[in-house]
C-alpha positions as CSV (number, residue, x, y, z in Angstrom):
1,X,31.4,123.1,33.3
2,X,31.7,119.4,32.8
3,X,31.1,117.1,35.8
4,X,34.6,115.6,35.5
5,X,36.1,119.0,35.5
6,X,34.0,120.0,38.5
7,X,35.0,116.9,40.3
8,X,38.6,117.6,39.7
9,X,38.3,121.2,40.9
10,X,36.4,120.1,44.1
11,X,38.9,117.4,44.8
12,X,41.7,119.9,44.4
13,X,40.1,122.4,46.7
14,X,39.2,119.9,49.4
15,X,42.7,118.5,49.2
16,X,44.1,121.8,50.4
17,X,44.4,123.5,47.0
18,X,42.6,126.5,48.3
19,X,45.8,127.9,49.9
20,X,47.9,128.1,46.7
21,X,44.8,129.3,44.8
22,X,44.4,132.1,47.4
23,X,48.1,133.1,46.9
24,X,47.6,133.4,43.2
25,X,44.4,135.3,43.5
26,X,45.8,137.7,45.9
27,X,48.8,138.3,43.7
28,X,46.4,139.5,41.0
29,X,44.9,142.2,43.3
30,X,47.6,143.2,45.7
31,X,51.2,144.3,45.3
32,X,52.4,142.2,48.3
33,X,50.9,139.9,51.0
34,X,52.0,137.2,53.4
35,X,49.8,134.2,54.2
36,X,50.1,132.5,57.6
37,X,48.3,129.3,58.7
38,X,47.6,128.1,62.3
39,X,48.7,124.5,62.9
40,X,48.3,123.2,66.4
41,X,50.2,125.7,68.7
42,X,52.4,127.1,65.9
43,X,51.9,129.7,63.2
44,X,53.6,129.0,59.8
45,X,54.2,131.1,56.7
46,X,52.8,129.2,53.8
47,X,53.0,131.8,51.0
48,X,54.3,135.3,50.4
49,X,54.8,137.6,47.4
50,X,56.1,141.1,46.8
51,X,58.4,141.0,49.8
52,X,62.1,140.7,50.1
53,X,62.1,139.5,53.6
54,X,59.3,137.4,55.1
55,X,58.2,138.8,58.5
56,X,59.1,136.8,61.6
57,X,56.2,134.9,63.2
58,X,57.8,135.0,66.6
59,X,55.2,136.5,68.9
60,X,52.6,136.5,66.2
61,X,50.5,133.6,67.6
62,X,50.3,135.2,71.1
63,X,49.2,138.5,69.5
64,X,46.5,136.9,67.5
65,X,45.3,134.9,70.5
66,X,45.0,138.1,72.5
67,X,43.2,140.1,69.8
68,X,41.3,137.8,67.5
69,X,41.2,134.1,68.4
70,X,39.0,132.2,68.4
71,X,38.1,133.0,64.8
72,X,34.5,134.0,64.2
73,X,31.9,132.4,61.9
74,X,32.9,134.8,59.1
75,X,36.1,136.4,57.9
76,X,37.4,139.3,59.9
77,X,39.6,142.3,59.2
78,X,42.0,143.2,62.0
79,X,43.5,146.7,61.9
80,X,47.0,146.5,63.3
81,X,47.6,148.5,66.4
82,X,51.0,149.8,67.6
83,X,52.0,146.4,68.9
84,X,51.0,144.7,65.7
85,X,53.0,147.3,63.6
86,X,56.0,146.7,65.7
87,X,55.5,142.9,65.4
88,X,55.3,143.2,61.6
89,X,57.7,146.1,60.7
90,X,57.2,147.8,57.3
91,X,54.0,149.1,55.8
92,X,51.7,146.4,57.0
93,X,48.4,147.7,58.3
94,X,45.8,145.0,58.2
95,X,45.3,141.3,58.9
96,X,42.5,139.3,57.3
97,X,41.4,136.2,59.4
98,X,40.0,133.4,57.3
99,X,38.5,130.1,58.3
100,X,38.2,128.9,61.9
101,X,40.0,126.9,64.6
102,X,42.8,124.4,63.5
103,X,44.1,125.4,60.1
104,X,42.8,129.0,60.2
105,X,44.5,131.4,57.8
106,X,45.8,135.0,58.4
107,X,46.6,137.3,55.5
108,X,48.9,140.2,56.1
109,X,48.0,143.2,53.9
110,X,49.4,146.7,53.5
111,X,46.2,148.3,52.3
112,X,42.5,148.1,53.4
113,X,40.7,145.6,51.1
114,X,38.5,147.2,48.5
115,X,35.2,145.8,47.3
116,X,36.9,143.3,44.9
117,X,39.4,142.2,47.5
118,X,36.6,141.9,50.1
119,X,34.6,139.6,47.7
120,X,37.8,137.5,47.2
121,X,38.6,137.2,50.8
122,X,34.9,136.3,51.6
123,X,35.0,133.5,49.0
124,X,38.3,132.3,50.3
125,X,37.0,132.2,53.8
126,X,34.0,130.0,52.7
127,X,36.3,127.7,50.8
128,X,38.8,127.4,53.6
129,X,36.0,126.5,56.1
130,X,34.6,123.9,53.7
131,X,38.1,122.4,53.3
132,X,38.8,122.3,57.0
133,X,35.4,120.9,57.8
134,X,35.9,118.1,55.2
135,X,39.4,117.4,56.5
136,X,38.1,117.3,60.1
137,X,35.3,114.9,59.2
138,X,37.8,112.6,57.4
139,X,40.0,112.7,60.5
140,X,37.0,112.0,62.8
141,X,36.0,109.1,60.6
142,X,39.5,107.6,60.9
143,X,39.4,108.2,64.7
144,X,36.0,106.7,65.0
145,X,37.1,103.6,62.9
146,X,40.0,103.2,65.3
147,X,37.8,103.6,68.3
148,X,35.3,101.1,66.9
149,X,38.1,98.5,66.5
150,X,39.3,99.2,70.1
151,X,35.8,98.7,71.5
152,X,35.3,95.6,69.5
153,X,38.5,94.1,70.8
154,X,37.5,95.1,74.3
155,X,34.0,93.5,73.9
156,X,35.6,90.3,72.6
157,X,38.0,90.1,75.5
158,X,35.6,90.8,78.3
159,X,34.0,87.3,78.4
160,X,37.5,85.7,78.7
161,X,38.5,88.2,81.3
162,X,35.7,87.0,83.5
163,X,36.7,83.3,83.2
164,X,37.7,81.8,86.6
165,X,41.5,82.3,86.1
166,X,43.9,83.5,88.7
167,X,44.7,87.2,88.7
168,X,48.2,86.7,87.4
169,X,46.9,84.8,84.4
170,X,44.3,87.5,83.7
171,X,47.0,90.2,83.9
172,X,49.1,88.4,81.2
173,X,46.0,87.9,79.1
174,X,45.2,91.6,79.2
175,X,48.7,92.3,77.8
176,X,47.6,90.4,74.6
177,X,44.4,92.3,74.5
178,X,46.1,95.7,74.8
179,X,48.6,94.7,72.1
180,X,45.8,93.7,69.8
181,X,43.6,96.7,70.6
182,X,46.0,99.7,70.6
183,X,49.0,98.3,68.6
184,X,51.4,100.1,70.9
185,X,55.1,100.7,70.0
186,X,56.0,99.3,73.4
187,X,54.1,97.4,76.1
188,X,55.5,96.1,79.3
189,X,53.8,94.4,82.2
190,X,55.3,94.8,85.6
191,X,54.5,92.9,88.8
192,X,54.8,94.0,92.4
193,X,55.2,91.5,95.2
194,X,55.5,94.1,98.0
195,X,59.3,93.9,98.0
196,X,60.4,94.7,94.5
197,X,59.1,95.6,91.0
198,X,59.8,93.0,88.3
199,X,58.9,92.4,84.7
200,X,56.4,89.7,84.0
201,X,56.1,89.9,80.2
202,X,56.4,92.4,77.3
203,X,59.1,94.6,76.0
204,X,62.3,95.3,77.9
205,X,62.4,98.7,79.5
206,X,63.6,100.6,82.6
207,X,62.2,99.5,86.0
208,X,60.7,102.3,88.0
209,X,61.7,103.0,91.6
210,X,59.6,102.6,94.7
211,X,58.1,106.2,94.7
212,X,55.0,108.0,93.7
213,X,52.4,105.8,92.1
214,X,54.7,102.8,92.4
215,X,54.8,103.1,96.2
216,X,51.1,104.0,96.8
217,X,49.1,101.7,99.1
218,X,45.8,102.3,97.3
219,X,45.6,102.3,93.5
220,X,42.8,103.1,91.0
221,X,42.7,101.6,87.5
222,X,43.0,105.0,85.8
223,X,45.7,105.6,83.2
224,X,48.4,108.1,84.2
225,X,50.1,110.0,81.3
226,X,53.9,110.0,81.5
227,X,54.4,113.8,81.3
228,X,55.6,116.7,83.3
229,X,52.0,117.4,84.5
230,X,52.1,114.1,86.4
231,X,55.6,114.2,87.8
232,X,54.4,114.2,91.4
233,X,52.1,111.3,90.8
234,X,54.8,109.2,89.1
235,X,57.8,110.5,91.1
236,X,60.5,112.7,89.6
237,X,63.0,109.8,89.2
238,X,60.4,107.6,87.5
239,X,59.4,110.4,85.1
240,X,62.9,110.9,84.1
241,X,63.5,107.2,83.5
242,X,60.1,106.5,81.7
243,X,59.3,109.6,79.8
244,X,61.5,108.8,76.8
245,X,60.2,105.2,76.6
246,X,56.5,105.2,77.5
247,X,53.4,107.3,77.1
248,X,51.0,106.1,79.8
249,X,50.9,103.8,82.9
250,X,47.8,101.8,83.8
251,X,47.9,100.4,87.4
252,X,45.8,97.4,88.4
253,X,45.5,95.7,91.8
254,X,43.8,92.7,93.3
255,X,44.3,92.4,97.1
256,X,48.0,92.3,97.7
257,X,48.8,91.6,94.0
258,X,49.7,94.7,92.0
259,X,50.3,95.1,88.3
260,X,51.5,98.1,86.1
261,X,51.1,98.3,82.3
262,X,53.5,100.6,80.6
263,X,52.5,101.6,77.1
264,X,54.0,103.8,74.4
265,X,51.3,104.8,71.8
266,X,51.8,103.8,68.2
267,X,50.9,105.8,65.1
268,X,47.2,104.6,65.1
269,X,45.7,106.0,68.2
270,X,42.8,108.4,68.8
271,X,42.2,110.8,71.7
272,X,39.6,108.4,73.1
273,X,42.2,105.7,73.5
274,X,42.8,106.7,77.1
275,X,39.2,106.3,77.9
276,X,39.1,102.8,76.3
277,X,42.2,101.9,78.3
278,X,40.5,103.1,81.5
279,X,37.4,101.0,80.7
280,X,39.6,97.9,80.1
281,X,41.5,98.6,83.4
282,X,38.3,99.1,85.4
283,X,36.6,95.9,84.0
284,X,39.7,93.8,84.5
285,X,40.2,95.1,88.0
286,X,36.7,94.0,88.9
287,X,37.2,90.7,87.1
288,X,40.4,90.1,89.1
289,X,38.5,90.8,92.4
290,X,35.6,88.5,91.5
291,X,38.0,85.7,90.5
292,X,40.0,86.2,93.7
293,X,36.9,85.8,95.7
294,X,35.9,82.8,93.7
295,X,39.4,81.3,94.2
296,X,39.1,81.9,97.9
297,X,35.7,80.4,98.1
298,X,36.8,77.3,96.2
299,X,39.8,77.0,98.6
300,X,37.5,77.2,101.6
301,X,35.2,74.6,100.2
302,X,38.1,72.3,99.7
303,X,39.3,73.0,103.1
304,X,35.9,72.2,104.6
305,X,35.6,69.1,102.6
306,X,39.0,67.9,103.8
307,X,38.1,68.9,107.3
308,X,34.9,66.9,107.1
309,X,36.7,63.9,105.8
310,X,39.4,64.1,108.4
311,X,36.8,64.4,111.2
312,X,34.9,61.4,109.9
313,X,38.2,59.4,109.8
314,X,39.0,60.7,113.3
315,X,35.6,59.5,114.6
316,X,36.0,56.1,113.1
317,X,39.6,55.7,114.4
318,X,38.6,56.9,117.9
319,X,35.7,54.4,118.1
320,X,38.0,51.6,117.0
321,X,40.5,52.4,119.7
322,X,37.9,52.7,122.4
323,X,36.1,49.5,121.5
324,X,39.3,47.4,121.9
325,X,39.1,45.2,125.0
326,X,42.7,44.0,125.1
327,X,46.1,45.8,124.9
328,X,47.2,43.5,122.1
329,X,44.2,44.1,119.9
330,X,44.5,47.9,120.7
331,X,48.2,48.1,119.7
332,X,47.6,46.4,116.4
333,X,44.8,48.8,115.6
334,X,46.9,51.7,116.9
335,X,49.8,50.9,114.5
336,X,47.3,50.5,111.5
337,X,45.4,53.8,112.4
338,X,48.5,56.0,112.9
339,X,50.2,54.5,109.9
340,X,47.2,55.4,107.7
341,X,46.7,58.9,109.1
342,X,50.3,60.0,109.2
343,X,51.4,58.2,106.0
344,X,54.6,57.3,107.7
345,X,56.8,54.7,106.0
346,X,57.7,53.2,109.4
347,X,56.1,53.4,112.8
348,X,57.1,51.7,116.1
349,X,55.2,51.4,119.4
350,X,56.8,51.5,122.8
351,X,54.3,50.8,125.6
352,X,54.3,50.1,129.3
353,X,53.3,46.5,130.1
354,X,52.2,46.0,133.8
355,X,52.9,42.3,133.4
356,X,56.6,42.8,132.6
357,X,56.7,45.2,134.4
358,X,58.4,47.8,132.3
359,X,58.4,49.4,128.8
360,X,58.4,47.1,125.8
361,X,59.2,47.7,122.2
362,X,55.8,46.1,121.4
363,X,56.2,46.1,117.6
364,X,56.5,48.2,114.5
365,X,54.8,48.6,111.2
366,X,57.0,49.1,108.1
367,X,55.4,49.4,104.7
368,X,53.2,46.3,105.2
369,X,51.5,44.5,108.1
370,X,52.5,45.1,111.8
371,X,55.3,43.0,113.2
372,X,55.1,42.0,116.9
373,X,58.4,42.2,118.8
374,X,57.8,42.4,122.5
375,X,61.3,43.3,123.5
376,X,61.9,44.7,126.9
377,X,63.7,48.1,126.9
378,X,63.4,49.2,130.5
379,X,62.2,47.5,133.7
380,X,60.3,49.6,136.1
381,X,57.3,48.9,138.4
382,X,55.2,51.7,137.2
383,X,54.9,54.1,134.2
384,X,56.8,57.4,134.5
385,X,55.0,60.3,136.1
386,X,55.5,63.0,133.4
387,X,52.8,65.5,134.4
388,X,51.7,67.8,131.6
389,X,54.1,66.5,128.9
390,X,53.7,67.6,125.3
391,X,52.0,65.1,123.0
392,X,54.6,65.6,120.3
393,X,58.4,65.8,120.2
394,X,61.0,65.8,117.4
395,X,63.4,63.0,117.5
396,X,66.3,65.5,117.8
397,X,64.9,66.4,121.3
398,X,63.8,62.9,122.3
399,X,66.9,61.8,124.3
400,X,67.1,64.9,126.7
401,X,63.3,64.7,127.2
402,X,63.3,60.9,128.0
403,X,66.4,61.3,130.2
404,X,64.4,63.9,132.2
405,X,61.7,61.3,132.7
406,X,64.3,58.7,133.8
407,X,63.9,56.6,130.6
408,X,67.3,57.0,128.9
409,X,67.1,53.4,127.8
410,X,64.0,54.1,125.8
411,X,66.0,56.4,123.4
412,X,68.1,53.6,122.0
413,X,69.7,54.4,118.7
414,X,68.4,51.4,116.8
415,X,64.8,52.4,117.7
416,X,65.0,56.1,116.8
417,X,67.2,55.7,113.7
418,X,65.3,57.0,110.7
419,X,62.5,58.4,112.8
420,X,61.4,62.1,112.8
421,X,58.8,62.4,115.6
422,X,57.6,60.9,118.9
423,X,53.9,60.9,119.9
424,X,53.7,60.4,123.6
425,X,50.7,58.4,125.1
426,X,50.0,60.2,128.3
427,X,47.0,59.6,130.5
428,X,46.5,61.3,133.9
429,X,50.1,62.3,134.0
430,X,51.5,58.9,133.3
431,X,53.6,58.0,130.3
432,X,52.0,54.8,128.9
433,X,54.3,54.7,126.0
434,X,55.0,56.5,122.7
435,X,54.9,56.1,119.0
436,X,58.0,56.8,116.8
437,X,57.2,58.0,113.3
438,X,59.4,58.2,110.3
439,X,58.9,60.8,107.6
440,X,55.5,61.0,105.8
441,X,55.6,59.5,102.4
442,X,53.6,62.5,101.1
443,X,56.1,65.0,102.6
444,X,55.2,67.8,105.0
445,X,53.0,67.5,108.0
446,X,51.4,64.3,109.4
447,X,47.8,65.6,108.7
448,X,46.1,68.2,110.9
449,X,47.8,68.7,114.3
450,X,44.5,69.0,116.2
451,X,43.1,65.7,114.9
452,X,46.5,64.0,115.6
453,X,46.5,65.4,119.1
454,X,43.0,64.2,119.7
455,X,43.8,60.8,118.4
456,X,46.9,60.4,120.6
457,X,44.9,61.4,123.7
458,X,42.1,58.9,122.8
459,X,44.8,56.1,122.2
460,X,46.3,56.9,125.7
461,X,42.9,56.7,127.4
462,X,42.0,53.4,125.5
463,X,45.4,51.9,126.5
464,X,45.0,52.8,130.2
465,X,41.5,51.4,129.9
466,X,42.8,48.1,128.6
467,X,45.4,48.0,131.4
468,X,42.7,48.5,134.0
469,X,40.5,45.8,132.3
470,X,43.5,43.4,132.2
471,X,44.2,44.0,135.9
472,X,40.6,43.4,136.9
473,X,40.6,40.2,134.9
474,X,43.9,39.0,136.6
475,X,42.5,39.9,140.1
476,X,39.3,38.1,139.3
477,X,41.1,34.9,138.4
478,X,43.1,35.1,141.6
479,X,40.1,35.2,143.9
480,X,38.6,31.8,145.2
481,X,35.2,30.9,143.7
482,X,32.2,31.3,146.1
483,X,30.4,28.1,147.0
């Protein structure tokens, strides 16, 4: 035999040509026969001769599974018992089982094989095993090639997954990785903010309801197949809604952030795809946790840095206030310091002046240098006794509070117009004045509340100290000099 002819024959046999060849060879030695082949969970009639009606294969697979499967490492003759003869009515008495596993062949015969038929069936059994082994190797090679590509895509993506990105960005990036690795027919990324499930990116699809996996408090990054076996895990309503659209669900979590990847496998997928998907999910979940810790650490470092800066500024401002030896100098510093710390576009100072005596609109500082006014608002011999008054008060509550102190005149409309907050300068239960602040130019709060409260208390102490120093100076000037 020439090599090219041999090659052609081998190629024909390994391409499945053994089955029609078996039918022709059997037709030369038997009057009639039926050839079945096992494919997955089904038994199919692939050839028959000498029969008017092909026997039904209903119930044949379960019969073979009980009596003969799995196939042995050589061909086997099975004599039909009463159940088998009822299953295959007529004169059928024997079954020849050829090959093994997926693609195994069963030949229905009416007579016991003679020596010639036995040799033919033995040769057919060997050729069928070679064909199926070759076919399985080719399938495994295709599966390994697909698995190799998936692992390569995962390996290429892992360095980027561990970059210091927020968890939400990592979740979206993984969507691109999954699309590239598995080439799914459908891919949808869902987010969960604790109140609702919503689509972040990917293909449009039904939103699951809050039950089963989608309501669980604790999640593991393990793929869950969308099939009847996992109806309890997914929830009956979710299985009904998702089964026709998706094949698997991959949950991921990072603290309170939860993500769900819904995939429908494409044509190119191997049985190990679920394992690769689980690997990607586990690694990504760890990366999210690490990045969340990194994000929290960076936030705390920024917070500590800002805290240190504000404490340094507070120390410098407090020292500046306490070093002032006159009320005039103190109030100028006071307007500058509070304008800088609160970033208010306008700030006004109302203080008690013992020399008036009464409360003066001492001055204000718009966006620019301080302006000295010195306008008397309310005459009174002593500062109001306010007890444990709050340091802060919104302008909307200012008038009732000042009226309760007896200082309704201090809440004049021109002074408080455009202001948002009052800072009361209270020392030893006495209202020494207040600062009226407009909105911060940066929006939001006026810096840290604790620092602002400390600075207000220091300003009140410094102002009282200046008043005492001024009174002592005045009393000293009024005394006659000693000779």
